[in-house]
C-alpha positions as CSV (number, residue, x, y, z in Angstrom):
1,M,-53.6,-6.0,-41.4
2,I,-53.3,-9.8,-42.0
3,R,-49.8,-9.7,-40.6
4,V,-50.9,-7.9,-37.4
5,V,-53.8,-10.3,-36.8
6,T,-51.6,-13.4,-37.4
7,E,-48.8,-12.1,-35.1
8,A,-51.3,-11.1,-32.5
9,T,-52.9,-14.5,-32.5
10,A,-49.5,-16.2,-32.1
11,V,-48.6,-13.9,-29.3
12,R,-51.9,-14.5,-27.5
13,T,-51.3,-18.3,-27.7
14,N,-47.7,-18.2,-26.5
15,E,-47.6,-15.2,-24.1
16,G,-51.2,-14.6,-23.1
17,F,-53.1,-11.4,-22.5
18,G,-51.3,-8.0,-22.8
19,S,-48.8,-8.6,-25.6
20,G,-51.0,-7.5,-28.6
21,W,-49.8,-3.9,-28.2
22,R,-46.3,-5.0,-29.0
23,V,-47.4,-6.4,-32.3
24,V,-49.2,-3.2,-33.2
25,A,-46.2,-1.1,-32.1
26,R,-43.8,-3.1,-34.2
27,K,-46.1,-2.8,-37.2
28,E,-46.5,0.9,-36.7
29,F,-42.8,1.4,-36.2
30,A,-42.0,-0.5,-39.5
31,D,-44.7,1.4,-41.4
32,H,-43.4,4.8,-40.2
33,L,-39.8,4.0,-41.1
34,L,-40.8,3.1,-44.7
35,S,-43.1,6.1,-45.1
36,G,-42.4,9.2,-47.1
37,R,-43.2,11.5,-44.2
38,F,-40.4,9.9,-42.2
39,L,-37.9,10.7,-45.0
40,V,-39.2,14.3,-45.4
41,L,-39.2,15.1,-41.7
42,T,-35.7,13.6,-41.3
43,A,-34.3,15.7,-44.1
44,V,-35.9,18.9,-42.7
45,L,-34.6,18.3,-39.2
46,A,-31.2,17.3,-40.5
47,V,-30.8,20.5,-42.6
48,A,-32.0,22.7,-39.7
49,A,-29.7,21.0,-37.2
50,A,-26.7,21.1,-39.5
51,G,-27.2,24.8,-40.1
52,A,-27.6,25.6,-36.4
53,V,-24.6,23.5,-35.3
54,F,-22.3,24.8,-38.0
55,A,-23.2,28.4,-37.0
56,A,-22.7,27.6,-33.3
57,S,-19.4,25.8,-33.9
58,G,-18.1,28.7,-36.0
59,G,-18.9,31.1,-33.2
60,I,-17.1,28.9,-30.7
61,R,-14.1,28.5,-32.9
62,S,-13.8,32.3,-33.4
63,V,-13.5,32.8,-29.6
64,A,-11.6,29.5,-28.9
65,V,-8.8,31.3,-27.0
66,D,-11.2,33.0,-24.7
67,A,-13.3,29.9,-24.3
68,T,-10.7,28.0,-22.4
69,G,-12.1,26.8,-19.1
70,V,-15.7,27.6,-20.0
71,P,-18.0,25.0,-18.3
72,A,-19.8,22.5,-20.6
73,L,-18.3,24.0,-23.7
74,F,-19.4,21.0,-25.8
75,L,-23.1,21.7,-24.9
76,K,-22.8,25.2,-26.3
77,L,-23.3,23.5,-29.7
78,F,-26.9,23.1,-28.7
79,T,-27.5,26.5,-27.0
80,V,-25.3,29.0,-28.8
81,T,-25.9,30.6,-32.2
82,T,-24.3,33.2,-34.5
83,D,-25.1,34.6,-37.8
84,P,-26.6,33.7,-40.2
85,V,-28.7,31.2,-38.2
86,P,-30.7,33.3,-35.7
87,F,-31.7,30.4,-33.3
88,P,-29.9,27.8,-31.4
89,L,-30.5,24.1,-31.9
90,V,-32.7,23.7,-28.8
91,V,-35.1,26.3,-30.2
92,F,-35.3,24.6,-33.5
93,I,-36.1,21.3,-31.7
94,G,-38.7,23.1,-29.6
95,F,-40.4,24.6,-32.7
96,L,-40.0,21.8,-35.3
97,A,-40.0,18.6,-33.3
98,P,-43.7,18.8,-32.5
99,L,-44.3,18.2,-36.2
100,L,-42.8,14.7,-35.6
101,G,-45.5,13.8,-33.0
102,I,-48.2,15.4,-35.1
103,M,-47.2,13.6,-38.4
104,F,-47.0,10.2,-36.7
105,G,-50.3,10.6,-34.8
106,F,-52.8,12.5,-36.8
107,D,-54.0,9.5,-38.8
108,A,-53.5,6.8,-36.1
109,I,-57.2,6.0,-35.9
110,S,-58.8,8.2,-38.6
111,G,-56.5,6.5,-41.2
112,E,-57.7,3.1,-40.1
113,R,-61.3,4.3,-40.2
114,S,-61.1,5.9,-43.6
115,Q,-59.6,2.7,-45.1
116,G,-62.3,0.6,-43.4
117,T,-59.8,-1.6,-41.6
118,L,-60.6,-0.5,-38.0
119,P,-63.7,-2.7,-37.5
120,R,-61.8,-5.7,-38.8
121,L,-58.8,-5.0,-36.6
122,L,-60.9,-4.7,-33.5
123,A,-62.8,-7.9,-34.4
124,Q,-59.6,-9.9,-34.2
125,P,-57.9,-11.2,-31.0
126,I,-56.4,-7.7,-30.3
127,H,-58.1,-5.8,-27.5
128,R,-59.1,-2.3,-28.2
129,D,-56.8,-0.8,-25.5
130,E,-53.8,-2.6,-27.1
131,V,-54.5,-1.0,-30.5
132,I,-54.3,2.6,-29.2
133,L,-51.4,1.8,-26.9
134,G,-49.5,0.0,-29.6
135,K,-50.0,2.8,-32.1
136,F,-48.8,5.5,-29.7
137,V,-45.8,3.5,-28.6
138,G,-44.8,2.7,-32.2
139,G,-45.0,6.3,-33.2
140,L,-43.1,7.5,-30.1
141,A,-40.4,4.9,-30.8
142,V,-39.8,6.4,-34.3
143,V,-39.7,9.9,-32.7
144,A,-37.1,8.7,-30.1
145,L,-35.0,7.1,-32.9
146,M,-35.1,10.4,-34.9
147,L,-34.2,12.6,-32.0
148,T,-31.4,10.3,-30.9
149,A,-30.0,10.2,-34.4
150,L,-30.2,13.9,-34.6
151,T,-28.3,14.4,-31.3
152,V,-25.6,12.0,-32.4
153,F,-25.4,13.8,-35.8
154,V,-25.0,17.2,-34.1
155,S,-22.4,15.8,-31.6
156,G,-20.5,14.3,-34.5
157,I,-20.4,17.6,-36.4
158,G,-19.2,19.3,-33.2
159,I,-16.4,16.8,-32.6
160,F,-15.3,17.1,-36.3
161,R,-15.4,20.9,-36.4
162,L,-14.1,21.7,-33.0
163,G,-12.1,18.7,-32.0
164,L,-14.0,18.7,-28.7
165,F,-15.0,15.5,-27.0
166,P,-17.9,15.6,-24.4
167,E,-17.1,14.9,-20.8
168,P,-19.1,12.1,-19.1
169,T,-21.2,14.7,-17.2
170,E,-22.0,16.4,-20.5
171,V,-23.1,13.1,-22.1
172,V,-25.4,12.5,-19.1
173,R,-26.9,15.9,-19.4
174,L,-27.5,15.3,-23.2
175,L,-29.2,12.0,-22.4
176,V,-31.5,13.6,-19.8
177,W,-32.3,16.4,-22.2
178,L,-33.0,13.9,-25.0
179,L,-35.5,12.1,-22.7
180,V,-37.2,15.4,-21.9
181,A,-37.4,16.2,-25.7
182,I,-39.0,12.8,-26.4
183,I,-41.6,13.5,-23.7
184,Y,-42.2,16.9,-25.2
185,V,-42.8,15.4,-28.6
186,G,-45.0,12.7,-27.0
187,F,-47.4,15.4,-25.8
188,W,-48.0,16.5,-29.4
189,Q,-48.3,13.0,-30.6
190,A,-50.9,12.4,-27.9
191,L,-52.7,15.5,-29.1
192,A,-52.7,14.3,-32.7
193,T,-53.9,10.9,-31.6
194,L,-56.8,12.5,-29.7
195,T,-57.8,14.5,-32.8
196,S,-57.6,11.4,-35.0
197,I,-60.0,9.7,-32.6
198,L,-62.5,12.6,-32.4
199,V,-62.3,13.7,-36.0
200,P,-63.2,11.2,-38.8
201,R,-61.0,12.7,-41.5
202,A,-57.2,12.6,-41.2
203,A,-56.7,15.9,-43.0
204,T,-59.0,17.7,-40.5
205,S,-57.2,16.0,-37.6
206,A,-53.9,17.2,-38.9
207,M,-55.2,20.8,-39.4
208,I,-56.5,20.9,-35.8
209,A,-53.2,19.6,-34.3
210,V,-51.1,21.9,-36.4
211,G,-53.3,24.9,-35.6
212,F,-53.0,24.2,-31.9
213,W,-49.2,23.9,-32.3
214,L,-48.9,27.2,-34.2
215,V,-51.1,29.0,-31.6
216,L,-49.0,27.9,-28.6
217,T,-45.6,28.3,-30.2
218,L,-46.1,31.5,-32.2
219,F,-48.8,33.4,-30.3
220,G,-48.7,31.8,-26.8
221,S,-46.7,34.6,-25.3
222,F,-49.2,37.2,-26.5
223,I,-52.1,35.1,-25.2
224,F,-50.6,34.6,-21.8
225,R,-49.6,38.2,-21.5
226,A,-53.1,39.3,-22.2
227,A,-54.6,36.8,-19.7
228,A,-52.1,38.0,-17.1
229,S,-53.1,41.6,-17.6
230,V,-56.7,40.7,-16.9
231,L,-56.0,38.4,-13.9
232,A,-53.3,40.5,-12.2
233,N,-53.2,44.1,-11.1
234,P,-51.8,46.1,-14.1
235,D,-50.2,48.6,-11.8
236,D,-48.2,45.9,-10.0
237,Q,-45.6,45.0,-12.7
238,V,-44.0,42.2,-10.6
239,A,-47.3,40.5,-10.0
240,S,-48.2,40.8,-13.7
241,I,-45.0,39.2,-14.8
242,R,-45.4,36.4,-12.2
243,A,-48.9,35.7,-13.4
244,E,-47.8,35.6,-17.0
245,L,-45.0,33.2,-16.1
246,L,-47.4,31.0,-14.2
247,L,-49.9,30.9,-17.1
248,S,-47.2,30.3,-19.7
249,R,-46.1,27.1,-17.8
250,L,-49.4,25.6,-18.9
251,S,-47.8,25.4,-22.3
252,P,-45.5,22.4,-23.0
253,Y,-43.2,24.7,-25.1
254,T,-42.5,26.8,-22.0
255,L,-41.8,23.7,-19.9
256,Y,-39.5,22.3,-22.5
257,S,-37.6,25.6,-23.0
258,E,-37.0,26.2,-19.3
259,T,-35.9,22.6,-18.8
260,S,-33.5,22.6,-21.8
261,T,-31.9,25.9,-20.7
262,V,-31.1,24.6,-17.2
263,L,-30.0,21.1,-18.3
264,L,-27.7,22.2,-21.1
265,D,-26.1,25.1,-19.2
266,P,-24.8,24.4,-15.7
267,T,-24.4,28.1,-15.0
268,E,-28.2,28.6,-15.0
269,R,-29.3,28.5,-11.4
270,A,-33.0,29.3,-11.6
271,T,-36.0,29.8,-13.9
272,G,-38.6,32.5,-13.9
273,L,-38.4,35.9,-12.3
274,L,-35.4,36.8,-10.1
275,T,-35.1,40.1,-8.2
276,A,-31.8,42.1,-8.2
277,Q,-31.3,41.1,-4.6
278,Q,-31.6,37.4,-5.3
279,V,-29.1,37.7,-8.2
280,D,-26.6,39.7,-6.0
281,R,-26.7,37.2,-3.2
282,A,-26.3,34.2,-5.4
283,I,-23.1,32.2,-5.1
284,V,-21.2,32.1,-8.4
285,S,-20.7,28.4,-9.2
286,N,-21.7,25.7,-11.6
287,L,-24.5,23.4,-10.8
288,S,-24.1,19.6,-10.9
289,L,-26.6,17.6,-12.8
290,P,-28.7,16.6,-9.7
291,Q,-28.8,20.3,-8.7
292,S,-29.9,21.3,-12.2
293,L,-32.6,18.6,-12.1
294,S,-33.8,19.9,-8.7
295,V,-34.3,23.3,-10.4
296,V,-36.4,22.1,-13.3
297,W,-38.0,19.1,-11.6
298,P,-41.4,20.8,-11.5
299,Q,-41.2,21.5,-15.2
300,V,-40.2,17.9,-16.0
301,V,-43.0,16.5,-13.9
302,G,-45.5,19.0,-15.4
303,L,-44.5,18.1,-18.9
304,L,-44.8,14.4,-18.2
305,A,-48.2,14.9,-16.5
306,L,-49.5,16.9,-19.5
307,T,-48.4,14.1,-21.9
308,A,-49.9,11.4,-19.7
309,A,-53.2,13.2,-19.1
310,L,-53.6,13.9,-22.8
311,F,-53.0,10.3,-23.8
312,A,-55.4,9.2,-21.0
313,V,-58.1,11.4,-22.6
314,A,-57.4,9.9,-26.0
315,Y,-57.4,6.4,-24.5
316,V,-60.7,6.9,-22.8
317,A,-62.2,8.5,-25.9
318,F,-61.2,5.6,-28.0
319,M,-62.4,3.0,-25.5
320,R,-65.8,4.6,-25.4
321,Q,-66.1,5.3,-29.1
322,E,-68.5,3.2,-31.1
323,V,-67.0,1.4,-34.1
324,R,-69.3,0.1,-36.8
325,A,-68.4,-2.2,-39.6
């Protein structure tokens, strides 16, 4: 706390208004890197990623002769799986990565409140909006570091196991996918930050955020299917499926999954429901990165909008909240 206040005072003197959030972000970043939760989450993700990539690389090696000429073969490390691991790496990231955002955001404000340091922090020359912004940016920087390290780790295993080196276009696709994954985790961090503002206890904040995550990832398909059956005509199967797809895109997990599928597989030409006539008339070719982005651009914008909107709600709630000493 003393370090934050001292650095913020110095920054105010030298750089003026608007730099206090950088001080808070640096302090949050350093605290997260030295925390036990960082080590535990890194170990869990590393083990899951290693298992998935070893299974995928083993499957690719077993069909190496037939895989000659396959487009974006290196990216198959992230999308292909074989026994005994039942899910590809992108699915592991979609399911487990939200825990990063939740663990780095559930006590952002409630932790300060429970320790009694929030009133003293806000009484110093750090504006209230810079506190919430700095905490969010600091946590998201740790998430970006972990996901980047995980991507490099998986790529290194693939190069070592398969002797494959990614082409420049594959590297760019990976970087774009990595940015989307960071935005996706940012949504869950914004949610956890909001619960930490609205709920005084950190444990309760974590339970609410984790419960919301479990409902969307595990039971979201059932909820959206039930809602679609009520809103659409049950006798019209196509209309029911389209309604279910439309409702499911309110979930960040669906937006992330569709975006990842198209970005990491240039043979994917569309998302959602396709008729047999559309599939039959499609020209067989691989999409370039701009073309793939044009396919999933609505999903990317929607995911970014959901994250920004949720953080905006947390921002306004914190700015309007009364803090007593």
